N, C-alpha and C positions, 0 to 999 in steps of 0.2 A: 811687404813681407808678412805683416801681421795677417792680412787676408789669406795669403797662401797657407800659412801655418794653421789657421782655423779651418781652412778648407780640407786640410789633411787630418783634421780631428785633434790637432794639438792646440790646447787653449793658449791664446796669446792676446796681448793688449798693447796699445801704443801708450807711452807715457811721455807727456810733454814737459819741457824744461823751460823755466825754473820749476822745480818740483813742488814748491810751496804755493803755486798759483794754479787756478783752474782755467782750462782752455776748451773752446768748442772746436770740433773738427772743421778745418777749412772746407769751404764749399766744394772745390774740385775733388776732394778726397772722400766725401760722404758716400759716394757710390760704392765704396768698398765695404761699408757697413761693419766697421771694426770697432770693438770696444775700447774705450779710453780708461786706463787704469791709474791708480796712484802708485807712486814709487814705494817699493817695499823690498828691503834686503832680507829675503827669507830663504831658508834652505829648500832645495828642490826646485829652485827657480833659476832660469838663465836670463841675465840682463845683458842686452846688446847695446853698447854705446857707440856713437859715431866717433871717428878719430879725433874730433875737436875736443872731446871730453875724456882724455886718457886718465887724468888724475881722479875723476869721479869713479872710473872703473877700478882704480887701485884702492879706493876706500871701501869697496864691497867686502863684507866680512862673512856673511852666511850664504848668500846666493853664489852662483857661478857667474863670473864676469867675462864678457867678450867685447872685442872692438871690431866694428865693421868699417873697413878702410874704403870709404867711398871716394876719398880724395887723399892723396899723399901730400900734396903741396899745402893743403889747409892745415896740416900738422907741422910740416917743415917751414912753412911761411915763405917758400921760395917762389919768386915770380920771374926770375931770370933777367930782370932789367937792371938791378943794382944789388951786388953782393952785400954791400953795406946796409941797405934798407932791409934786405932779407934777414940779416943778422939782428938788426934792431927790432924787427917784428917778432922774431923768435924770442929774443931776450925779454921783451916786454911781456910776452905770454908766460915765460918762465917766472918772472918776478911776480906776476899776478896769480901764480899757482895753477896755471892752465897747462903746464908741461911739467913732467917729472924731472927732478934735479939730476937723476941718473940717466936721463935720456931714454933711448930705446931699450937699454938693458933692463930698465925697471918694468918693462911690459912683457917680458918673456914668460911670466907665470900665467898670463891671460890667454884665453882662446882668441884666435884671430880669423876674420873672414876678409877676403879681398875682392873688391868690385872689378878690378882689372888685373891683367897680367903684370902690368907696370907696378901695381901695389904688391903683388906676390913677390916680384923680383926685389923690390925695395926691402921688404921684410926679410927675405932670405939673406940679404946682405948683412943682417944683424942676427942671423941664426934663428929666425922665427919662421915656422912653417904655417902658412895660412891656407884655409880651405877656400876654394873659389865660390863666390856668391855675387853674381852679376846683378844687373837691373835692366830688364827690357824697357824700351821707351814706351811711355803710356799712350793710350788712345790709338796711335797710328799702327800698332801691331795687332790690334784686335781683329779677329777673323772677318767680321762684317766690314770693317774699314778696308782691309786689304782686298777683299773681294770687290768692293765698290771701286776701289782705286784701279784694279786690273780691268774693270769693265768700262772705265771712264774713257770717253773719246779723246784722243790726243789733241791738244791745243798747241798752237805755235808758241815756242818759248822765245823770249827776247834776250838780247845780249846784255844781261844784267848779272852783276856780281853781288851776291848777298854776303853779309858779314855780321858777326856778333859785335856790337859796339862796346861791350864791357870787357872784351879780351883781345889782346894784341893790338890795342888802339894805335900805338906809335907806328907799328909796321903798316897797318892799314892806312893811316894818314900819309905815310911815305908813298904808298902805291897810288892813293887818290891824287896826290900832287903830281906824280910822275905821269899819270894817264887821265888827264881831265876829260878826254874824249869818251871815256867809258863811264857807264852808269853803275855806281856803287850804291847799294841800298842797305841801310842798317835794319836789322831785325829787332824792332823796338815797339812796345805797346800793342802787340798783336795777340789775339786769342787763338785758339787751336785751329779754327776754320781759316782765319786770315793768314796764319803762319803757313798752313798747307797750300793755300792759294799762291803765296809768295814763292814757295819752293817750286810749285808746278809751273810757274810763269818765268822762272829764271834758268840759266844754264850753269852757273858756277856758285859754289859756296866756299868761302875762304875762312880759315881759322888759324891765325898765327899766335894764339894765346898760349898759356902755360900748360894746358891739358892736365889738370891734377888727377883725373881719373879717366875712365872711358866715357868721354863727354857725350851728351845727348844730341846737341844740334847737328854735329856731323852725321850721325846716324839718321836723324830725321831728314836731313837734306838728301842723303843718299837714297833712302827708301822712296822718296818722291821724285827720283830720277836725276837729281843734280850731279854734276861732277864736283868732287870734293878736293880741295887743296889745303894742306896744312903745313905747319912748321915741323920742327923736330924736337920740340920740348915735351917733357913728360910722357904721357901715354902715346902721343902722336908718333914718337920714335919707335914704338913697339909694333912689330909687324903682326902680332896676335890681336892687340886691341884695335888697331887701325890698319886692317889688311887691304890697303889700297896700293896701286902700283907706285913704285918708288919715285917715278918721275913727277908724281903729284905732291911730293913732300919736299919742302925747301928749307934751307938755312938762311934766314934773313941777313945774317952777318957775312955771307959769302959775297965776293966781289961781283959775281955775275947774277946775283939774286934778281935784280930788277929786269935784266934782259931775258933771263930764263922764264920769269913770270910772264913777261910780255909775249914771248914765243908760244908758251903753252896756252894762255888764254886766247890768243889769236887763233890757234889751232882748234880749240873748243868751240869758239864762236863760228868758225868756218865749217867744221865737221862734227857737230855736236853728237849726232847719233852714234858715230863710231867711237868717240871718246866716252860717251855714256856707257857703252857696252863693256868698257874696261872695269866697270864697277859692279858687274853682275854677281861676281863671287862675294863681294862685300855685302851686297843686298841679300843674298841667300843666307849668309851668316846672321844678319840682323833679323830676318824673318823667323829664324829658328830660335831666337833668344828667349821667347816665352817658355818654350819646351825645355830649353837648357836650364833656365832659371828654376822651373818647377822641380827638375831633377836635382838641382843643387840644394833647394830647400828640403827635399825629401832626404837627401844625404845628411843635411844638418840635423833633422829629426832623428834619424837612425843613430847618429853619433852621440847626441846628447841625451837620448832616452835611457832610462835605467836598464841595466843589463839583467836578464832573467837569472834566477839563482842557478849556480853551477857554471856560469860563464864568467870568464875573466874580462874585466873592462879596462879601458884606457884611462 
């Protein structure tokens, strides 16, 4: 976002936390050539905090503070596996001063941006209107990469089911146990090239995690041609954030979950090309994300820029 803002001629810098330490830009992000700034609560400045730092945003006195909701669940601490553990996680953050005592009502005075429609809906439930500010997946949506991907000669895909080992682990373990004859491959320890090769060589990507925002891996899997199967937690239940056919979304708590999963995976393995075509609309949306994002950043600039004399401002 800092790179986009500077590209539009709006001076912006990334500020790393904790604010009293100095950090070097991580290697994967140096290509953006963005300035690193020091935290300064100054008039005429907009400071955008991630949703995990709401109390820091509330301490701003002179600048204008905003929260970018990249993840709803990182704020709420909801993982859908245990209501008690979710409450304990949130209470711990509350006691540590990481969440406001008045909850969401304390955040109504701030500006809000939402990475997903799921986040927009969550905030709307508390009477907070958020401006959309998504995030296109990196590298794989660059024009040169998409052109090379389109020109690449098709290679036979194997009957492989890819999964994120850090999310939905219990559901994935249940499926691996139910279908030992199928090859489940965790996406772990891969660089960008290796990850792309994994997607291009498999037929299915599954993600039964909590989907705290519009997650990156399902989009990356889809853009490389995989069929994507998800649960119905978080943004996965939202038809705008994850606009895939409903038959590819599952409720792991349903009595027929395992049998439905078996039937659909068998169909994909048997007739991959036809099934993959069902994701063409999803892929088109993903390809347009960089342009959509630039328009959203431009709208952000127009909204927060000082109004010329004689005009009324919000």
